[in-house]
N, C-alpha and C positions, 0 to 999 in steps of 0.2 A: 504493499500500501505505500509505504514511503516513497521510493521510486515512480510509482505512477502519481503521485501527488504533485511531481516535479522537484521533491528536497532531495537533490542527486548530490552534494556536495559532500566528498567523504574526507574524515581527518579526525584529531583528537577535538572533539567538541566540548566545550564548556559549559555554557548556560544558553537560556532562550529568554526572551521577553517578548511579549506580543502587544499589539499596538495597532490603530489603522491609521497609519501615517498620511494618507491621501484622503482620508476622509469619504471615501466612496461604500461604507458599510461593511467592509469585508475585513478582518483582523489581518494584519501582515506580519510575519516572524523574522526576528534579528536573532541570528545564532553566533555566539561567541567561540573562537576556535584557538588552539595553539597553530599559528599561522594566519590565516585568512579569514575575517570575520565575514559573514554572508547577510545581508537584506533580501527577503522574501518577499514580493508581492504577491498576494491574495489576489487572484482573476476573477474569483466567484465562480469558477465552475468545477471546483473541487480540485485544482490543480494551481500551484503556485509558480512563480517565475522569477529566476535570480537576478536582480534588477541592481546589484552593488554597487559596479561601474557606471551604470546610467544615473543613477541616483548622487555620483559624487562622493561617495565613500571610500576610503583607501582600499586598495587593490594590491598594492607593493611590498615587498618585504614582510619579517615573520615578527609577528609580536603575538603575547600571550594573552587574547583576551580573556576575562574572567566577567565579572558580574555587567548588566546593561539594565537599561529602563527608558521607556518612551515616556517623556515628560514635556508638558507645554509651559515653560519655565516663564515665557512672556506674555502669555496668557492670550495668545494673537488665534485660539481655536484650533491650532496645528500642532502636531504632536513633533517636539525634537526628541533628539536621543543622547543620551549619556552612555558612555561605554569605560569601564574601569580596564586597567590592565595589570596583570598580577606581578609579574618582574621581566626582566629580560634574560632569554635563556638562549643557548645555542647547543644543540644536541651534538654537534661535531665537537666541540670543546668540553663538556660537562665533566665534570669530576667525576673519577669511580666510585662506587659505593664505598663508603666508609675512609674514603680518603679527604680528609681535611677536618677542620676543626667543628665544623656544623655538619657533619656526617656521620654522628653517632647521636641514638636517642638511648638514654638509659645505659649506655656501654656498647649497644647491639649497634653494627654496620649498617648504615641506613642511606636511602639516596639524601643528597645534600639540600641544605636550606629550609625554608626560605632565606634565613638570616645568612648573612654573607655574598648574596648575590644581589646582582646588581638590580635596584627599583626601576619602575616605568612612570610615565604620567598617564592621568587620566583623560579623558577626551569628551567635548562636548559639540554636537552637531546641530546647528538651526535649520529648522524645515523651512525652506524658502518658498513654499505653496506650489511650486512647480514641478514636484515631483523629484527635486535635487536638495543635498543638505550642503552647508557651508560649515569649515570648521571654526568654531567659536572659541576654541579651548582656552587660547593663550586671553585673549581680550575678556572673557567672563570672567576669569580667575580660576577656572577650574584647574588649568595646569600648574598652576602655582604650588599646589598642595603636592609635597614630593617626599620621597624617604618612607614610603608604605608599601605595604604588600596588599590590595585591595581584593576584596572577593566580592559576597553578594551586595548588590545596590537596590535599596527602595526608595521610591519617592512619594512625598505626603507634605502636607503642610503641619509641620511640627510644632510651629511656635506660634499658629493661629491667626496670622496676619495677612491670610488670603493669598500667598503665593507660595508654590510648591518647593520645597527643598529635596535634597537627597542625602541619604543615609548610607554609609559604605561601612560595611564590616571590614576590618583589615586584619590578614593574619599576623601575628607576634607583633605588630605595631598599633599605635594608637588608632582606633577607629574616626572616620570624617563624618562631620555634619556641614554638608554645604548649604549654608544659609542662604536662601534667594534674597537679595537686595532689593528686587523690585525694579533696579534700572538696568536688566543683562548682565549684572555682575554677583558672584556669590563670594563669600568670605566663610573660611570652616571656624564653626564656633563650637566645636563638639567639647572642648575643654571646659569652656566658659559653660555649655548646656550640662556637662556631667555625663557624657555618653562617649568619652573618648577612653577611658581607662576601667579598671575595677572599682568595687567599692573601697579597696585599697589603696588605689591610687597606682595600679601596676598594669603596666602593657598585658593583654592577653592574646590570644591565638582565636581571633573572631573569625566563624564560619558562615553561619546562617543568621536571619532577622524574620523575626513575626513581629506583626503589627496588630494591637487588640486594645481593647478597653477594659481590662481584666477588673478595675474596681467600678465600674459603670459610673465615673464622675463626669461623662460627656467628652475628656479628653484621650486621645490616643497614646499609649503605653507600648516599649520597645520590648523584645525579648530578642538576645544573641546568644547563639551559641558556641562553643568554644573547644578547645583539643583535649586530649586526656587530662586528668589530673587537676581537672578545675571545675567549676559550677558555671550553669549557664547567666547572664547578668539578666535581672529584670529590670528594666529602667521605668520607674512612675514618673508619668508626665505632671509635673508642679504647676504646670500652665506658664506661659508666656517663654517658652522655649526651655525651659529649667526642667531638669530630670534628676532623679534619684534613685540609686540602685537599692533594690530591697528584696534581692534573691535570697539572702541568709534569713531575713526576716520573714520572707513568704513560704520558708519550709524547702526552699530548693537548694539549701547549702550540702548537700552530699557530695562529696569529689566523686567524679564520675572515672571510671577507669576505661571508658570508652568516649571516641570522638565523636562530638555531637555535631549532626548536620543540620539537614532540611527540618524545619520549625514552624509551626504554626499556632495560633489560638483560637481554636475554633470551639464554640460552645457545644460540646457531643451530648449532652442531655437536656436541651433546650429551657435550661432553668434563668436564663438572662446572666449566668455568669461565664465568661468564657474561659474555656480550660485551657492547660497545655500540653502539646504533643510535639518530640522531636525524636528525630530517628539517628541511628548510631552506627559505628562501624571503623574500623582502625585502617590507617592508610599504610601500616608496614606490616604485612602477611608474618616475615620473617621475624618479627620481636616474639610473636605468640610460640616460636618453638623454644624459645630462651626463657621468658618471661611469662608465665601461664595465666598471670593475673591479668594481663592485659589482653584478652581474646582480639582475634580478627574480626569476628562476627559477634553482632548486639544485637539488644532488643528494640523495639520501637516504645519508648518512654512516654507513660500517660500521667499526668498530674491533674487532679478534680480541683477546679476552683471550690471551695469550702464556703466562703464568705464575701469573698471580694477582699480578703487580705491575706489568707493562707491558702495552701496547697495541699494536697495529700497525694502522695504516690499509690495509686491505684492501677499501675501496669500488669500485677498478677490479679487482678480482677476484673479485668477488662476483655477477657477471652483468649483463647490460645494464639491469635494473630499476633497480638503485641509481643508475646514472648518469644515469637519464632527467630531464632538468630540469622542475621544477614547483614552482610558489608553493605549498609545504605549509605546514601547520598541525597537525592532530591526528596522533595515530598509536597506533595500539591494537595489543595483541600476543596472541597465542593461536595455537593449533593447529586452525585453521579448517578444514581437510579432515581432521583426525583419522587423520594418519599418521604420528605420531610426533615431529615436528619443528615449532618455532614459526614462525608466517607474520606478516604484517604488514600491516595494513590503514591504508593512509594518508589522510588527509583533503586535498583540494587546494582552492586558491581559486579557486572561479567555473569548476571544472569537474568531473566524477566522479570519486569516490575510485579509490584505484590499491590493488588485491591485491597484494600481494608472496608468492607461494608459495615455500616454503624447500624446496629440491630435494634436500637432504642423503641421501646414500646411504654414508655411511662405515661404520665398524663399530661405533661409540659405542652404548650402550645409554641407556635413558630410563626415568622413569617421572611419571605425572603425579597429581596428587593433588586430589581434592572434598572440602571439610569441610562438613557440614551440624551447626550448632549445635543444642541443645536447650535448655538454661539460657541458653546464648549467643543472639544473633540469628541467624535460620535461615541465613543467607548466610555467617555467621562473619567479615564484614567487620571487620577489626583482627586476626585472627588471626596469628600469627606462628608458620611450620614449620621445623622444624629438622631437615635431614635429613642422615646420615653414610652416607657409602659409600667404599670406597675410601681410607680414613684421613682423609677431608676431610669438613666437617660445613659444608653451605648452609643459609643462611636466607633465606626468603621471607615477605612478608605478603601476606594477601588485602585487596586495595585496593578501595576506592569510587570514586576517583578517580586517576589519575598520569597520566604522559606530558605532553601540553599539552591540557588541558581534555577528557580521553576517559578510557575507561573499559575496562580490559584483561580478558580472559578470568579468571573467578573459577576455573578450574581451574589450579593452578600446576605447572608444566613444570619437572622437574628433570633434567639431564643426568647419566648416571651413568659416564661414560668407558668402562672396560674393565669394570666391576663389572657383575653381571646384576640385582644385587637391593638393596636398601635396609638396610643394618645394622639402622638404628633410623630411626622417625619421630617428633620429637617435637611436639604441637601445644600450643601456648600459646593457648587460648581467650580470649577479651573478659572471659568471666565470671572469670576466674583461676585457673581448673582448668588442669592440666596432665595429659596423657594422652601413653603412649607406646607403641608398637606396635615388634618388632622382625621382621628376615629376611623384608621384604616383597618378593615377585619384583617384578620390572622388566618393561617392554614392554607396560605396560598404566596404565589409570586406576584407580583405588582410590578410593572413598569413605568416608571416615572419620567417625562418629558420634560426638559428644561424649559421654562417658560411658559409650559403648559399644565403645570402641577395638578390643575383640578380635574384633568382628563386620566384617570387610572385606567390602564389596558391590564387585563385580567390574563396571567398566563395560563394560568390552573387554578 
């Protein structure tokens, strides 16, 4: 099916982000590689075409593309493109396993890096509106942030000023928050915002990123996963772009022998409190032969949100699928079978993916929201939705990339608990427009169109 769809590029693929860059109603794909990244335009007939060169994107040289995200950073209704580059790496001159100061892990010879390897710069391409992109990495300030090993890139309005920012989890270095200044430029404010380092002020090996409102205060919080012998970071949004790492206080403070990768904050039981899921798997299979406490394969970890403050590890009580050992990387979240609860698609190394079906049968209610931009980009990427029900307000964002190099369902799923309807749904569109609709019946998917919020399309 992949080749028939025109996705014919072959190579060491890293990540994917989706967005309708030409606003024709069909989602396009951008895939990063070690080598050459590829932009696939969706033709609308079940096939994609490689338009990388035609779109003016780089086609020469070798770079290690990592995270990416479509983002309308200048609010012109067209999706621009952010691309992270992991590091500079040449297979022809790469050091041999174990041959160097950064080529051992706990005394075991492994592939070298990332520390000690040369870093690269991140890129931002402006959508010119004629099917092409222009490189604005330098003048936007994106390229000024250096000496990092960037991975997953996620775009959202983190400080609530109406302009979409970009957060990048970085491996073995401080993470980046590109704050959108609203004038075409960005500034890295991760340190001031409290999301560059750990709770103790140390650098961490960031892998994946999840966005959700775990405490239902109407502000989006951040979850960042890390390498082995660390815990996830749970950054609580205090408002106005300031965050606090509350991972230990929230019950996430048990050191993990596994590398944590793709992550999400889905409401698995529809109680109105987003839970936490992340997948695991080591990167060094040779380590397990020497250090049995660091297995190559690991579980899919599930934490249940107890009260909007603390989480409980319920991996062992969530059925056999989470406990099945795999070396996993990506994870995508969405209601795959349209039965009213969030399922999980997990991407495993050197084996087929796993689809974890959610079989929740409890009494809680739900509603799903799909957005359609008019002045904003068609897919409404970057929009923030705040839903109020039962005295709590939850916030979610329509994302181009999240988890680890993955793309979630564009339909936002909200648990309503015992409520059967949303009291209010507020949409902050990427254009800056704010729409609100009230008293929306649950148990269905609703489509909300920018500027025509009084007209609700019922999908089911």
